C-alpha positions, 0 to 999 in steps of 0.5 A, a space after each residue: 672360632 678365631 677366638 677359640 684358635 687365638 686361645 690354644 695358640 696363647 696356651 701353646 706360646 705359654 707352654 713353649 715358653 715354660 719349656 724354654 725358660 726351663 733347663 737345657 735338655 742336658 739339664 744346664 741352665 739355658 739362662 744365667 742363674 742370676 736372670 731367673 729371678 728377673 729377666 726370665 720371670 718377666 718372659 714368662 709372666 709376659 707369656 702368661 699376660 697374653 694368654 690371660 689377656 686373651 680370655 679376658 677380651 673373649 669374656 667382654 661382649 658388649 664394651 667395645 671400648 673394654 675389648 678395644 683397651 685390653 686388645 692394645 695390652 696384649 699387642 703391647 705384650 706381644 712387642 715386649 715379649 718379642 724383644 725380650 726374646 731377641 735380647 735372649 738370641 743375641 746374648 747367645 742364651 738361645 740358638 737361632 732355631 729357637 729364637 725363630 720358632 719363639 718369634 713366630 709363635 708371639 707374631 702369629 698371636 700379635 697379627 690376629 689380636 691386630 685384626 681381631 674385634 
């Protein structure tokens, strides 16, 4: 049951990330235009890597070493994504409220994956 919940959390993170990396409500770009092909793309890719990683771990049932390696990769993706989101906040590209909400979604997955077997 926890695996299913984690998959839903990762899906929610990916959806939120896509929304955050899109334009603001008024149609203006949230991030500088020059950042969309690199920085913003990397944030999106990390959210999708987290989602994919969770489903990959769920697909492995009999090889604990492979599961451990894949979990460690998800944790690394969470840490990298959290740092990139933090930088976006420091640069003023996202608000404090947006940063807090985004970080909570990332951290929730991070801590569950750390305890996941």
